[in-house]
mmCIF file of the N, C-alpha and C atoms, coordinates in Angstrom:
data_MODEL
# 
_entry.id   MODEL 
# 
loop_
_atom_site.group_PDB 
_atom_site.id 
_atom_site.type_symbol 
_atom_site.label_atom_id 
_atom_site.label_alt_id 
_atom_site.label_comp_id 
_atom_site.label_asym_id 
_atom_site.label_entity_id 
_atom_site.label_seq_id 
_atom_site.pdbx_PDB_ins_code 
_atom_site.Cartn_x 
_atom_site.Cartn_y 
_atom_site.Cartn_z 
_atom_site.occupancy 
_atom_site.B_iso_or_equiv 
_atom_site.pdbx_formal_charge 
_atom_site.auth_seq_id 
_atom_site.auth_comp_id 
_atom_site.auth_asym_id 
_atom_site.auth_atom_id 
_atom_site.pdbx_PDB_model_num 
ATOM 1   N N  . MET A 1 1  ? 0.860  -1.222  -0.077  1.00 0.00 ? 1  MET A N  1 
ATOM 2   C CA . MET A 1 1  ? 0.045  0.001   -0.096  1.00 0.00 ? 1  MET A CA 1 
ATOM 3   C C  . MET A 1 1  ? 0.969  1.239   0.093   1.00 0.00 ? 1  MET A C  1 
ATOM 4   N N  . ALA A 1 2  ? 0.536  2.095   -0.943  1.00 0.00 ? 2  ALA A N  1 
ATOM 5   C CA . ALA A 1 2  ? 1.383  3.343   -0.881  1.00 0.00 ? 2  ALA A CA 1 
ATOM 6   C C  . ALA A 1 2  ? 1.192  4.356   0.181   1.00 0.00 ? 2  ALA A C  1 
ATOM 7   N N  . THR A 1 3  ? 2.244  4.920   0.485   1.00 0.00 ? 3  THR A N  1 
ATOM 8   C CA . THR A 1 3  ? 2.039  5.891   1.540   1.00 0.00 ? 3  THR A CA 1 
ATOM 9   C C  . THR A 1 3  ? 2.033  7.359   0.739   1.00 0.00 ? 3  THR A C  1 
ATOM 10  N N  . ALA A 1 4  ? 1.836  8.485   1.596   1.00 0.00 ? 4  ALA A N  1 
ATOM 11  C CA . ALA A 1 4  ? 1.505  9.781   0.885   1.00 0.00 ? 4  ALA A CA 1 
ATOM 12  C C  . ALA A 1 4  ? 3.049  10.064  0.492   1.00 0.00 ? 4  ALA A C  1 
ATOM 13  N N  . SER A 1 5  ? 4.050  9.699   1.132   1.00 0.00 ? 5  SER A N  1 
ATOM 14  C CA . SER A 1 5  ? 5.551  10.175  0.535   1.00 0.00 ? 5  SER A CA 1 
ATOM 15  C C  . SER A 1 5  ? 5.863  9.443   -0.839  1.00 0.00 ? 5  SER A C  1 
ATOM 16  N N  . ASP A 1 6  ? 5.253  8.218   -0.945  1.00 0.00 ? 6  ASP A N  1 
ATOM 17  C CA . ASP A 1 6  ? 5.383  7.423   -2.167  1.00 0.00 ? 6  ASP A CA 1 
ATOM 18  C C  . ASP A 1 6  ? 4.691  8.006   -3.254  1.00 0.00 ? 6  ASP A C  1 
ATOM 19  N N  . VAL A 1 7  ? 3.373  8.556   -3.080  1.00 0.00 ? 7  VAL A N  1 
ATOM 20  C CA . VAL A 1 7  ? 2.774  9.195   -3.996  1.00 0.00 ? 7  VAL A CA 1 
ATOM 21  C C  . VAL A 1 7  ? 3.449  10.420  -4.456  1.00 0.00 ? 7  VAL A C  1 
ATOM 22  N N  . LEU A 1 8  ? 3.758  11.281  -3.488  1.00 0.00 ? 8  LEU A N  1 
ATOM 23  C CA . LEU A 1 8  ? 4.519  12.474  -3.757  1.00 0.00 ? 8  LEU A CA 1 
ATOM 24  C C  . LEU A 1 8  ? 5.914  12.390  -4.547  1.00 0.00 ? 8  LEU A C  1 
ATOM 25  N N  . GLU A 1 9  ? 6.576  11.306  -4.071  1.00 0.00 ? 9  GLU A N  1 
ATOM 26  C CA . GLU A 1 9  ? 7.915  11.040  -4.841  1.00 0.00 ? 9  GLU A CA 1 
ATOM 27  C C  . GLU A 1 9  ? 7.481  10.737  -6.269  1.00 0.00 ? 9  GLU A C  1 
ATOM 28  N N  . MET A 1 10 ? 6.379  10.072  -6.503  1.00 0.00 ? 10 MET A N  1 
ATOM 29  C CA . MET A 1 10 ? 6.054  9.742   -7.999  1.00 0.00 ? 10 MET A CA 1 
ATOM 30  C C  . MET A 1 10 ? 5.476  11.082  -8.850  1.00 0.00 ? 10 MET A C  1 
ATOM 31  N N  . LEU A 1 11 ? 4.783  11.844  -8.124  1.00 0.00 ? 11 LEU A N  1 
ATOM 32  C CA . LEU A 1 11 ? 4.120  12.977  -8.725  1.00 0.00 ? 11 LEU A CA 1 
ATOM 33  C C  . LEU A 1 11 ? 5.106  14.132  -8.797  1.00 0.00 ? 11 LEU A C  1 
ATOM 34  N N  . ILE A 1 12 ? 6.073  14.120  -7.845  1.00 0.00 ? 12 ILE A N  1 
ATOM 35  C CA . ILE A 1 12 ? 6.905  15.460  -7.834  1.00 0.00 ? 12 ILE A CA 1 
ATOM 36  C C  . ILE A 1 12 ? 8.346  14.914  -7.447  1.00 0.00 ? 12 ILE A C  1 
ATOM 37  N N  . PRO A 1 13 ? 8.943  14.165  -8.324  1.00 0.00 ? 13 PRO A N  1 
ATOM 38  C CA . PRO A 1 13 ? 10.229 13.438  -8.101  1.00 0.00 ? 13 PRO A CA 1 
ATOM 39  C C  . PRO A 1 13 ? 11.381 14.302  -7.612  1.00 0.00 ? 13 PRO A C  1 
ATOM 40  N N  . ASN A 1 14 ? 11.273 15.542  -8.054  1.00 0.00 ? 14 ASN A N  1 
ATOM 41  C CA . ASN A 1 14 ? 12.430 16.437  -7.503  1.00 0.00 ? 14 ASN A CA 1 
ATOM 42  C C  . ASN A 1 14 ? 12.457 17.070  -6.153  1.00 0.00 ? 14 ASN A C  1 
ATOM 43  N N  . GLY A 1 15 ? 11.285 16.601  -5.433  1.00 0.00 ? 15 GLY A N  1 
ATOM 44  C CA . GLY A 1 15 ? 11.162 17.088  -4.288  1.00 0.00 ? 15 GLY A CA 1 
ATOM 45  C C  . GLY A 1 15 ? 10.695 18.502  -4.074  1.00 0.00 ? 15 GLY A C  1 
ATOM 46  N N  . GLY A 1 16 ? 10.983 19.244  -2.825  1.00 0.00 ? 16 GLY A N  1 
ATOM 47  C CA . GLY A 1 16 ? 10.300 20.522  -2.874  1.00 0.00 ? 16 GLY A CA 1 
ATOM 48  C C  . GLY A 1 16 ? 9.161  20.550  -1.967  1.00 0.00 ? 16 GLY A C  1 
ATOM 49  N N  . TRP A 1 17 ? 8.996  19.561  -1.241  1.00 0.00 ? 17 TRP A N  1 
ATOM 50  C CA . TRP A 1 17 ? 7.771  19.423  -0.441  1.00 0.00 ? 17 TRP A CA 1 
ATOM 51  C C  . TRP A 1 17 ? 8.020  18.510  0.971   1.00 0.00 ? 17 TRP A C  1 
ATOM 52  N N  . ILE A 1 18 ? 7.229  18.904  1.898   1.00 0.00 ? 18 ILE A N  1 
ATOM 53  C CA . ILE A 1 18 ? 7.421  18.215  3.208   1.00 0.00 ? 18 ILE A CA 1 
ATOM 54  C C  . ILE A 1 18 ? 5.944  17.507  3.428   1.00 0.00 ? 18 ILE A C  1 
ATOM 55  N N  . CYS A 1 19 ? 6.065  16.261  3.968   1.00 0.00 ? 19 CYS A N  1 
ATOM 56  C CA . CYS A 1 19 ? 4.652  15.662  4.240   1.00 0.00 ? 19 CYS A CA 1 
ATOM 57  C C  . CYS A 1 19 ? 4.749  15.238  5.630   1.00 0.00 ? 19 CYS A C  1 
ATOM 58  N N  . THR A 1 20 ? 3.573  15.554  6.274   1.00 0.00 ? 20 THR A N  1 
ATOM 59  C CA . THR A 1 20 ? 3.344  15.118  7.860   1.00 0.00 ? 20 THR A CA 1 
ATOM 60  C C  . THR A 1 20 ? 2.077  14.320  7.606   1.00 0.00 ? 20 THR A C  1 
ATOM 61  N N  . GLY A 1 21 ? 2.121  13.087  8.075   1.00 0.00 ? 21 GLY A N  1 
ATOM 62  C CA . GLY A 1 21 ? 0.887  12.183  8.016   1.00 0.00 ? 21 GLY A CA 1 
ATOM 63  C C  . GLY A 1 21 ? 0.619  11.742  6.492   1.00 0.00 ? 21 GLY A C  1 
ATOM 64  N N  . GLN A 1 22 ? -0.592 11.295  6.465   1.00 0.00 ? 22 GLN A N  1 
ATOM 65  C CA . GLN A 1 22 ? -1.136 10.612  5.090   1.00 0.00 ? 22 GLN A CA 1 
ATOM 66  C C  . GLN A 1 22 ? -2.108 11.325  4.226   1.00 0.00 ? 22 GLN A C  1 
ATOM 67  N N  . ASP A 1 23 ? -2.271 12.735  4.807   1.00 0.00 ? 23 ASP A N  1 
ATOM 68  C CA . ASP A 1 23 ? -3.514 13.522  4.273   1.00 0.00 ? 23 ASP A CA 1 
ATOM 69  C C  . ASP A 1 23 ? -3.024 14.524  3.472   1.00 0.00 ? 23 ASP A C  1 
ATOM 70  N N  . TYR A 1 24 ? -3.770 15.131  2.396   1.00 0.00 ? 24 TYR A N  1 
ATOM 71  C CA . TYR A 1 24 ? -3.377 16.426  1.657   1.00 0.00 ? 24 TYR A CA 1 
ATOM 72  C C  . TYR A 1 24 ? -2.992 17.413  2.431   1.00 0.00 ? 24 TYR A C  1 
ATOM 73  N N  . GLU A 1 25 ? -3.805 17.554  3.433   1.00 0.00 ? 25 GLU A N  1 
ATOM 74  C CA . GLU A 1 25 ? -3.765 18.801  4.399   1.00 0.00 ? 25 GLU A CA 1 
ATOM 75  C C  . GLU A 1 25 ? -2.299 18.888  5.002   1.00 0.00 ? 25 GLU A C  1 
ATOM 76  N N  . GLY A 1 26 ? -1.586 17.765  5.098   1.00 0.00 ? 26 GLY A N  1 
ATOM 77  C CA . GLY A 1 26 ? -0.467 17.515  5.733   1.00 0.00 ? 26 GLY A CA 1 
ATOM 78  C C  . GLY A 1 26 ? 0.793  17.734  4.948   1.00 0.00 ? 26 GLY A C  1 
ATOM 79  N N  . ILE A 1 27 ? 0.561  18.152  3.613   1.00 0.00 ? 27 ILE A N  1 
ATOM 80  C CA . ILE A 1 27 ? 1.705  18.577  2.613   1.00 0.00 ? 27 ILE A CA 1 
ATOM 81  C C  . ILE A 1 27 ? 1.974  20.076  2.657   1.00 0.00 ? 27 ILE A C  1 
ATOM 82  N N  . GLU A 1 28 ? 3.300  20.192  2.632   1.00 0.00 ? 28 GLU A N  1 
ATOM 83  C CA . GLU A 1 28 ? 3.760  21.542  2.555   1.00 0.00 ? 28 GLU A CA 1 
ATOM 84  C C  . GLU A 1 28 ? 4.574  21.825  1.379   1.00 0.00 ? 28 GLU A C  1 
ATOM 85  N N  . PHE A 1 29 ? 4.075  22.637  0.342   1.00 0.00 ? 29 PHE A N  1 
ATOM 86  C CA . PHE A 1 29 ? 4.867  22.679  -0.927  1.00 0.00 ? 29 PHE A CA 1 
ATOM 87  C C  . PHE A 1 29 ? 5.650  23.874  -0.796  1.00 0.00 ? 29 PHE A C  1 
ATOM 88  N N  . LEU A 1 30 ? 7.150  23.452  -0.821  1.00 0.00 ? 30 LEU A N  1 
ATOM 89  C CA . LEU A 1 30 ? 7.912  24.461  -0.424  1.00 0.00 ? 30 LEU A CA 1 
ATOM 90  C C  . LEU A 1 30 ? 8.799  25.090  -1.795  1.00 0.00 ? 30 LEU A C  1 
ATOM 91  N N  . GLN A 1 31 ? 9.252  24.347  -2.632  1.00 0.00 ? 31 GLN A N  1 
ATOM 92  C CA . GLN A 1 31 ? 10.095 24.624  -3.731  1.00 0.00 ? 31 GLN A CA 1 
ATOM 93  C C  . GLN A 1 31 ? 9.715  23.851  -4.975  1.00 0.00 ? 31 GLN A C  1 
ATOM 94  N N  . CYS A 1 32 ? 8.310  23.678  -5.112  1.00 0.00 ? 32 CYS A N  1 
ATOM 95  C CA . CYS A 1 32 ? 7.846  22.934  -6.180  1.00 0.00 ? 32 CYS A CA 1 
ATOM 96  C C  . CYS A 1 32 ? 6.408  23.525  -6.573  1.00 0.00 ? 32 CYS A C  1 
ATOM 97  N N  . GLU A 1 33 ? 5.870  23.246  -7.728  1.00 0.00 ? 33 GLU A N  1 
ATOM 98  C CA . GLU A 1 33 ? 4.393  23.462  -8.207  1.00 0.00 ? 33 GLU A CA 1 
ATOM 99  C C  . GLU A 1 33 ? 3.548  22.844  -7.379  1.00 0.00 ? 33 GLU A C  1 
ATOM 100 N N  . PRO A 1 34 ? 2.769  23.293  -6.469  1.00 0.00 ? 34 PRO A N  1 
ATOM 101 C CA . PRO A 1 34 ? 1.625  22.385  -5.874  1.00 0.00 ? 34 PRO A CA 1 
ATOM 102 C C  . PRO A 1 34 ? 0.876  21.497  -6.784  1.00 0.00 ? 34 PRO A C  1 
ATOM 103 N N  . ILE A 1 35 ? 0.482  20.506  -6.179  1.00 0.00 ? 35 ILE A N  1 
ATOM 104 C CA . ILE A 1 35 ? -0.544 19.641  -6.861  1.00 0.00 ? 35 ILE A CA 1 
ATOM 105 C C  . ILE A 1 35 ? -1.995 19.816  -6.208  1.00 0.00 ? 35 ILE A C  1 
ATOM 106 N N  . THR A 1 36 ? -2.997 19.307  -6.976  1.00 0.00 ? 36 THR A N  1 
ATOM 107 C CA . THR A 1 36 ? -4.360 19.475  -6.240  1.00 0.00 ? 36 THR A CA 1 
ATOM 108 C C  . THR A 1 36 ? -4.550 18.296  -5.403  1.00 0.00 ? 36 THR A C  1 
ATOM 109 N N  . LYS A 1 37 ? -5.601 18.235  -4.561  1.00 0.00 ? 37 LYS A N  1 
ATOM 110 C CA . LYS A 1 37 ? -6.053 17.133  -3.594  1.00 0.00 ? 37 LYS A CA 1 
ATOM 111 C C  . LYS A 1 37 ? -6.543 16.110  -4.557  1.00 0.00 ? 37 LYS A C  1 
ATOM 112 N N  . ALA A 1 38 ? -7.263 16.417  -5.677  1.00 0.00 ? 38 ALA A N  1 
ATOM 113 C CA . ALA A 1 38 ? -7.703 15.312  -6.616  1.00 0.00 ? 38 ALA A CA 1 
ATOM 114 C C  . ALA A 1 38 ? -6.424 14.597  -7.334  1.00 0.00 ? 38 ALA A C  1 
ATOM 115 N N  . GLN A 1 39 ? -5.298 15.288  -7.641  1.00 0.00 ? 39 GLN A N  1 
ATOM 116 C CA . GLN A 1 39 ? -4.193 14.646  -8.151  1.00 0.00 ? 39 GLN A CA 1 
ATOM 117 C C  . GLN A 1 39 ? -3.417 13.761  -7.058  1.00 0.00 ? 39 GLN A C  1 
ATOM 118 N N  . PHE A 1 40 ? -3.476 14.254  -5.983  1.00 0.00 ? 40 PHE A N  1 
ATOM 119 C CA . PHE A 1 40 ? -2.722 13.438  -4.780  1.00 0.00 ? 40 PHE A CA 1 
ATOM 120 C C  . PHE A 1 40 ? -3.554 12.245  -4.698  1.00 0.00 ? 40 PHE A C  1 
ATOM 121 N N  . GLU A 1 41 ? -4.845 12.320  -4.445  1.00 0.00 ? 41 GLU A N  1 
ATOM 122 C CA . GLU A 1 41 ? -5.739 11.104  -4.201  1.00 0.00 ? 41 GLU A CA 1 
ATOM 123 C C  . GLU A 1 41 ? -5.761 10.088  -5.474  1.00 0.00 ? 41 GLU A C  1 
ATOM 124 N N  . ALA A 1 42 ? -5.687 10.722  -6.549  1.00 0.00 ? 42 ALA A N  1 
ATOM 125 C CA . ALA A 1 42 ? -5.510 9.879   -7.776  1.00 0.00 ? 42 ALA A CA 1 
ATOM 126 C C  . ALA A 1 42 ? -4.407 9.193   -7.823  1.00 0.00 ? 42 ALA A C  1 
ATOM 127 N N  . GLY A 1 43 ? -3.303 9.721   -7.187  1.00 0.00 ? 43 GLY A N  1 
ATOM 128 C CA . GLY A 1 43 ? -1.809 9.207   -7.127  1.00 0.00 ? 43 GLY A CA 1 
ATOM 129 C C  . GLY A 1 43 ? -1.893 7.737   -6.423  1.00 0.00 ? 43 GLY A C  1 
ATOM 130 N N  . PHE A 1 44 ? -2.797 7.658   -5.457  1.00 0.00 ? 44 PHE A N  1 
ATOM 131 C CA . PHE A 1 44 ? -2.782 6.428   -4.747  1.00 0.00 ? 44 PHE A CA 1 
ATOM 132 C C  . PHE A 1 44 ? -3.062 5.253   -5.595  1.00 0.00 ? 44 PHE A C  1 
ATOM 133 N N  . ALA A 1 45 ? -4.156 5.566   -6.280  1.00 0.00 ? 45 ALA A N  1 
ATOM 134 C CA . ALA A 1 45 ? -4.529 4.553   -7.367  1.00 0.00 ? 45 ALA A CA 1 
ATOM 135 C C  . ALA A 1 45 ? -3.572 4.094   -8.450  1.00 0.00 ? 45 ALA A C  1 
ATOM 136 N N  . ALA A 1 46 ? -2.742 5.142   -8.989  1.00 0.00 ? 46 ALA A N  1 
ATOM 137 C CA . ALA A 1 46 ? -1.801 5.030   -9.966  1.00 0.00 ? 46 ALA A CA 1 
ATOM 138 C C  . ALA A 1 46 ? -0.556 4.399   -9.421  1.00 0.00 ? 46 ALA A C  1 
ATOM 139 N N  . TYR A 1 47 ? -0.293 4.626   -8.211  1.00 0.00 ? 47 TYR A N  1 
ATOM 140 C CA . TYR A 1 47 ? 1.072  4.342   -7.583  1.00 0.00 ? 47 TYR A CA 1 
ATOM 141 C C  . TYR A 1 47 ? 1.570  2.895   -7.953  1.00 0.00 ? 47 TYR A C  1 
ATOM 142 N N  . ASP A 1 48 ? 0.764  1.849   -7.547  1.00 0.00 ? 48 ASP A N  1 
ATOM 143 C CA . ASP A 1 48 ? 1.113  0.624   -7.661  1.00 0.00 ? 48 ASP A CA 1 
ATOM 144 C C  . ASP A 1 48 ? 1.626  0.103   -9.367  1.00 0.00 ? 48 ASP A C  1 
ATOM 145 N N  . ALA A 1 49 ? 0.711  0.572   -10.218 1.00 0.00 ? 49 ALA A N  1 
ATOM 146 C CA . ALA A 1 49 ? 1.222  0.285   -11.638 1.00 0.00 ? 49 ALA A CA 1 
ATOM 147 C C  . ALA A 1 49 ? 2.458  0.987   -11.969 1.00 0.00 ? 49 ALA A C  1 
ATOM 148 N N  . TRP A 1 50 ? 2.545  2.305   -11.544 1.00 0.00 ? 50 TRP A N  1 
ATOM 149 C CA . TRP A 1 50 ? 3.793  3.055   -11.653 1.00 0.00 ? 50 TRP A CA 1 
ATOM 150 C C  . TRP A 1 50 ? 5.145  2.328   -11.091 1.00 0.00 ? 50 TRP A C  1 
ATOM 151 N N  . LYS A 1 51 ? 4.913  1.846   -10.043 1.00 0.00 ? 51 LYS A N  1 
ATOM 152 C CA . LYS A 1 51 ? 5.903  1.206   -9.341  1.00 0.00 ? 51 LYS A CA 1 
ATOM 153 C C  . LYS A 1 51 ? 6.332  -0.238  -9.830  1.00 0.00 ? 51 LYS A C  1 
ATOM 154 N N  . SER A 1 52 ? 5.368  -0.981  -10.354 1.00 0.00 ? 52 SER A N  1 
ATOM 155 C CA . SER A 1 52 ? 5.586  -2.139  -11.244 1.00 0.00 ? 52 SER A CA 1 
ATOM 156 C C  . SER A 1 52 ? 6.531  -1.884  -12.229 1.00 0.00 ? 52 SER A C  1 
ATOM 157 N N  . GLU A 1 53 ? 6.070  -0.694  -12.908 1.00 0.00 ? 53 GLU A N  1 
ATOM 158 C CA . GLU A 1 53 ? 6.800  -0.101  -14.313 1.00 0.00 ? 53 GLU A CA 1 
ATOM 159 C C  . GLU A 1 53 ? 8.300  0.159   -13.975 1.00 0.00 ? 53 GLU A C  1 
ATOM 160 N N  . GLN A 1 54 ? 8.509  0.735   -12.867 1.00 0.00 ? 54 GLN A N  1 
ATOM 161 C CA . GLN A 1 54 ? 9.821  1.308   -12.447 1.00 0.00 ? 54 GLN A CA 1 
ATOM 162 C C  . GLN A 1 54 ? 10.636 -0.106  -12.091 1.00 0.00 ? 54 GLN A C  1 
ATOM 163 N N  . ASP A 1 55 ? 10.096 -0.955  -11.376 1.00 0.00 ? 55 ASP A N  1 
ATOM 164 C CA . ASP A 1 55 ? 10.727 -2.210  -11.006 1.00 0.00 ? 55 ASP A CA 1 
ATOM 165 C C  . ASP A 1 55 ? 11.155 -3.054  -12.248 1.00 0.00 ? 55 ASP A C  1 
ATOM 166 N N  . LEU A 1 56 ? 10.258 -3.170  -13.007 1.00 0.00 ? 56 LEU A N  1 
ATOM 167 C CA . LEU A 1 56 ? 10.412 -4.029  -14.379 1.00 0.00 ? 56 LEU A CA 1 
ATOM 168 C C  . LEU A 1 56 ? 11.662 -3.224  -15.177 1.00 0.00 ? 56 LEU A C  1 
ATOM 169 N N  . ALA A 1 57 ? 11.459 -1.930  -15.335 1.00 0.00 ? 57 ALA A N  1 
ATOM 170 C CA . ALA A 1 57 ? 12.550 -1.356  -15.986 1.00 0.00 ? 57 ALA A CA 1 
ATOM 171 C C  . ALA A 1 57 ? 14.042 -1.631  -15.370 1.00 0.00 ? 57 ALA A C  1 
ATOM 172 N N  . LYS A 1 58 ? 13.930 -1.395  -13.989 1.00 0.00 ? 58 LYS A N  1 
ATOM 173 C CA . LYS A 1 58 ? 15.231 -1.618  -13.326 1.00 0.00 ? 58 LYS A CA 1 
ATOM 174 C C  . LYS A 1 58 ? 15.695 -3.018  -13.463 1.00 0.00 ? 58 LYS A C  1 
ATOM 175 N N  . ALA A 1 59 ? 14.793 -3.909  -13.470 1.00 0.00 ? 59 ALA A N  1 
ATOM 176 C CA . ALA A 1 59 ? 15.275 -5.504  -13.715 1.00 0.00 ? 59 ALA A CA 1 
ATOM 177 C C  . ALA A 1 59 ? 15.791 -5.518  -15.221 1.00 0.00 ? 59 ALA A C  1 
ATOM 178 N N  . ALA A 1 60 ? 15.092 -4.897  -16.067 1.00 0.00 ? 60 ALA A N  1 
ATOM 179 C CA . ALA A 1 60 ? 15.547 -5.040  -17.523 1.00 0.00 ? 60 ALA A CA 1 
ATOM 180 C C  . ALA A 1 60 ? 16.795 -4.379  -17.844 1.00 0.00 ? 60 ALA A C  1 
ATOM 181 N N  . GLU A 1 61 ? 17.230 -3.416  -16.996 1.00 0.00 ? 61 GLU A N  1 
ATOM 182 C CA . GLU A 1 61 ? 18.596 -2.624  -17.091 1.00 0.00 ? 61 GLU A CA 1 
ATOM 183 C C  . GLU A 1 61 ? 19.675 -3.528  -16.504 1.00 0.00 ? 61 GLU A C  1 
ATOM 184 N N  . LYS A 1 62 ? 19.264 -4.268  -15.479 1.00 0.00 ? 62 LYS A N  1 
ATOM 185 C CA . LYS A 1 62 ? 20.240 -5.065  -14.673 1.00 0.00 ? 62 LYS A CA 1 
ATOM 186 C C  . LYS A 1 62 ? 20.426 -6.294  -15.539 1.00 0.00 ? 62 LYS A C  1 
ATOM 187 N N  . ALA A 1 63 ? 19.407 -6.923  -16.221 1.00 0.00 ? 63 ALA A N  1 
ATOM 188 C CA . ALA A 1 63 ? 19.679 -7.950  -17.008 1.00 0.00 ? 63 ALA A CA 1 
ATOM 189 C C  . ALA A 1 63 ? 20.460 -7.836  -18.320 1.00 0.00 ? 63 ALA A C  1 
ATOM 190 N N  . ALA A 1 64 ? 20.396 -6.473  -18.832 1.00 0.00 ? 64 ALA A N  1 
ATOM 191 C CA . ALA A 1 64 ? 21.138 -6.139  -19.966 1.00 0.00 ? 64 ALA A CA 1 
ATOM 192 C C  . ALA A 1 64 ? 22.481 -5.857  -19.534 1.00 0.00 ? 64 ALA A C  1 
ATOM 193 N N  . LEU A 1 65 ? 22.728 -5.159  -18.386 1.00 0.00 ? 65 LEU A N  1 
ATOM 194 C CA . LEU A 1 65 ? 24.209 -5.076  -17.995 1.00 0.00 ? 65 LEU A CA 1 
ATOM 195 C C  . LEU A 1 65 ? 24.916 -6.464  -17.768 1.00 0.00 ? 65 LEU A C  1 
ATOM 196 N N  . LEU A 1 66 ? 24.127 -7.265  -17.054 1.00 0.00 ? 66 LEU A N  1 
ATOM 197 C CA . LEU A 1 66 ? 24.839 -8.608  -16.888 1.00 0.00 ? 66 LEU A CA 1 
ATOM 198 C C  . LEU A 1 66 ? 24.966 -9.486  -18.324 1.00 0.00 ? 66 LEU A C  1 
ATOM 199 N N  . ASN A 1 67 ? 24.072 -9.152  -19.207 1.00 0.00 ? 67 ASN A N  1 
ATOM 200 C CA . ASN A 1 67 ? 24.370 -9.759  -20.489 1.00 0.00 ? 67 ASN A CA 1 
ATOM 201 C C  . ASN A 1 67 ? 25.691 -9.224  -21.159 1.00 0.00 ? 67 ASN A C  1 
ATOM 202 N N  . ARG A 1 68 ? 25.660 -7.825  -21.156 1.00 0.00 ? 68 ARG A N  1 
ATOM 203 C CA . ARG A 1 68 ? 26.781 -7.206  -21.573 1.00 0.00 ? 68 ARG A CA 1 
ATOM 204 C C  . ARG A 1 68 ? 28.041 -7.627  -20.852 1.00 0.00 ? 68 ARG A C  1 
ATOM 205 N N  . LEU A 1 69 ? 28.174 -7.974  -19.700 1.00 0.00 ? 69 LEU A N  1 
ATOM 206 C CA . LEU A 1 69 ? 29.190 -8.503  -19.019 1.00 0.00 ? 69 LEU A CA 1 
ATOM 207 C C  . LEU A 1 69 ? 29.563 -9.924  -19.188 1.00 0.00 ? 69 LEU A C  1 
ATOM 208 N N  . GLY A 1 70 ? 28.604 -10.638 -19.543 1.00 0.00 ? 70 GLY A N  1 
ATOM 209 C CA . GLY A 1 70 ? 28.591 -11.993 -19.817 1.00 0.00 ? 70 GLY A CA 1 
ATOM 210 C C  . GLY A 1 70 ? 28.589 -12.887 -18.535 1.00 0.00 ? 70 GLY A C  1 
ATOM 211 N N  . ILE A 1 71 ? 27.840 -12.478 -17.370 1.00 0.00 ? 71 ILE A N  1 
ATOM 212 C CA . ILE A 1 71 ? 28.011 -13.148 -16.357 1.00 0.00 ? 71 ILE A CA 1 
ATOM 213 C C  . ILE A 1 71 ? 26.494 -13.224 -15.862 1.00 0.00 ? 71 ILE A C  1 
ATOM 214 N N  . THR A 1 72 ? 26.387 -14.098 -15.002 1.00 0.00 ? 72 THR A N  1 
ATOM 215 C CA . THR A 1 72 ? 24.968 -14.421 -14.302 1.00 0.00 ? 72 THR A CA 1 
ATOM 216 C C  . THR A 1 72 ? 24.734 -13.503 -13.134 1.00 0.00 ? 72 THR A C  1 
ATOM 217 N N  . ALA A 1 73 ? 23.678 -13.397 -12.548 1.00 0.00 ? 73 ALA A N  1 
ATOM 218 C CA . ALA A 1 73 ? 23.316 -12.704 -11.354 1.00 0.00 ? 73 ALA A CA 1 
ATOM 219 C C  . ALA A 1 73 ? 24.051 -13.230 -10.212 1.00 0.00 ? 73 ALA A C  1 
ATOM 220 N N  . GLU A 1 74 ? 24.377 -14.535 -10.143 1.00 0.00 ? 74 GLU A N  1 
ATOM 221 C CA . GLU A 1 74 ? 24.990 -15.227 -9.108  1.00 0.00 ? 74 GLU A CA 1 
ATOM 222 C C  . GLU A 1 74 ? 26.379 -15.032 -9.041  1.00 0.00 ? 74 GLU A C  1 
ATOM 223 N N  . GLU A 1 75 ? 26.928 -14.699 -10.328 1.00 0.00 ? 75 GLU A N  1 
ATOM 224 C CA . GLU A 1 75 ? 28.362 -14.517 -10.480 1.00 0.00 ? 75 GLU A CA 1 
ATOM 225 C C  . GLU A 1 75 ? 28.552 -12.959 -10.008 1.00 0.00 ? 75 GLU A C  1 
ATOM 226 N N  . ALA A 1 76 ? 27.666 -12.069 -10.470 1.00 0.00 ? 76 ALA A N  1 
ATOM 227 C CA . ALA A 1 76 ? 27.721 -10.789 -9.977  1.00 0.00 ? 76 ALA A CA 1 
ATOM 228 C C  . ALA A 1 76 ? 27.725 -10.634 -8.565  1.00 0.00 ? 76 ALA A C  1 
ATOM 229 N N  . GLN A 1 77 ? 26.947 -11.448 -7.685  1.00 0.00 ? 77 GLN A N  1 
ATOM 230 C CA . GLN A 1 77 ? 26.876 -11.432 -6.355  1.00 0.00 ? 77 GLN A CA 1 
ATOM 231 C C  . GLN A 1 77 ? 28.189 -11.995 -5.907  1.00 0.00 ? 77 GLN A C  1 
ATOM 232 N N  . LEU A 1 78 ? 28.680 -12.750 -6.349  1.00 0.00 ? 78 LEU A N  1 
ATOM 233 C CA . LEU A 1 78 ? 29.961 -13.199 -5.745  1.00 0.00 ? 78 LEU A CA 1 
ATOM 234 C C  . LEU A 1 78 ? 31.063 -12.319 -5.876  1.00 0.00 ? 78 LEU A C  1 
ATOM 235 N N  . LEU A 1 79 ? 31.083 -11.314 -6.931  1.00 0.00 ? 79 LEU A N  1 
ATOM 236 C CA . LEU A 1 79 ? 31.881 -10.434 -7.036  1.00 0.00 ? 79 LEU A CA 1 
ATOM 237 C C  . LEU A 1 79 ? 31.816 -9.161  -5.961  1.00 0.00 ? 79 LEU A C  1 
ATOM 238 N N  . LEU A 1 80 ? 30.507 -8.959  -5.657  1.00 0.00 ? 80 LEU A N  1 
ATOM 239 C CA . LEU A 1 80 ? 30.121 -8.035  -4.834  1.00 0.00 ? 80 LEU A CA 1 
ATOM 240 C C  . LEU A 1 80 ? 30.228 -8.277  -3.272  1.00 0.00 ? 80 LEU A C  1 
ATOM 241 N N  . SER A 1 81 ? 30.479 -9.605  -3.139  1.00 0.00 ? 81 SER A N  1 
ATOM 242 C CA . SER A 1 81 ? 30.441 -10.029 -1.715  1.00 0.00 ? 81 SER A CA 1 
ATOM 243 C C  . SER A 1 81 ? 31.891 -9.983  -1.166  1.00 0.00 ? 81 SER A C  1 
# 
């Protein structure tokens, strides 16, 4: 389940806000363009799909890098330990 911070990081990734609690009223927009309460609330519904896309993209980048290096994930883990 997404938190208010998760939603704000998705909608305003460069920051500029402070969030206290999980309500729109707990957001203080400091150095960013404010979003509406409707945008904030809609962000909760959109977050899970957005996060899945981000995770899939990161996994694809990792797989491509391992492929370029010609090693498996297990071999990479051995190198990092």
